[in-house]
C-alpha positions in Angstrom: 5.1 2.3 1.0 8.5 2.1 0.3 11.3 3.9 2.2 12.3 5.6 -1.2 8.7 6.7 -1.8 8.7 7.6 1.9 11.9 10.4 0.8 10.6 11.1 -2.8 7.0 11.6 -2.1 5.2 13.1 1.1 1.8 13.9 1.0 1.7 14.2 -2.6 5.0 16.3 -3.1 7.8 15.9 -4.6 10.7 16.6 -1.9 13.5 16.1 -3.9 12.2 19.0 -6.2 10.6 21.5 -3.7 14.2 21.2 -2.2 15.8 22.0 -5.4 13.5 24.9 -6.1 13.9 25.8 -2.3 17.9 26.1 -2.8 17.8 28.0 -6.1 15.5 30.6 -4.6 18.1 30.9 -1.6 21.1 31.1 -3.6 19.2 33.8 -6.1 18.4 35.8 -2.8 22.4 35.4 -2.1 23.0 36.9 -5.0 20.5 39.5 -4.8 21.7 40.7 -1.7 25.5 40.8 -3.3 24.3 43.0 -6.2 22.0 45.5 -4.2 25.4 45.9 -2.1 27.0 46.1 -5.7 24.6 48.7 -6.6 24.6 51.0 -3.5 28.5 51.0 -3.9 28.3 52.6 -7.5 25.4 55.1 -6.0 28.1 56.2 -3.0 30.9 56.6 -6.1 28.9 58.7 -8.3 28.0 60.9 -5.1 32.0 61.2 -4.0 32.7 62.6 -7.7 29.4 65.4 -7.2 26.6 63.8 -8.8 23.2 63.7 -8.1 22.5 60.2 -7.0 18.7 61.5 -7.3 18.9 62.1 -11.0 21.0 59.4 -11.5 17.9 57.0 -9.9 15.9 58.6 -12.8 17.9 58.5 -15.9 17.9 54.7 -14.9 14.6 54.2 -14.5 13.8 56.3 -17.3 16.1 54.3 -19.7 14.5 50.6 -18.4 11.7 51.8 -19.7 10.4 52.1 -23.8 10.8 55.2 -25.4 7.4 55.7 -26.8 5.8 54.9 -23.2 8.3 57.4 -22.1 7.6 60.5 -24.5 3.5 59.8 -24.0 3.9 60.4 -20.3 5.8 63.1 -20.8 3.4 64.6 -23.1 0.4 64.0 -20.9 2.7 65.4 -18.0 3.4 68.6 -20.2 -1.0 69.3 -21.0 -1.8 68.3 -17.1 1.1 71.3 -16.2 -0.1 73.7 -18.8 -4.1 73.1 -17.5 -2.6 74.0 -13.9 -0.5 77.3 -15.6 2.7 75.7 -14.3 4.3 75.1 -17.4 
């Protein structure tokens, strides 16, 4: 085996491609960490201005979902609450 094959293929694995994937994942993890810190800062700003961050988190989660899916879930929730005498 030539030295070039040794560095590019080890045990059938394309070493350079693997290295690039790992580098990319590590870079994205760092970006994700920075974004998480930014999001935490925004929630802190919300809280400092008197907003309920628990409710804001719920709104953000709801807005990620499809409207029809949310409505169906709400109908089932209402039905269950009514069955329990809670509505």
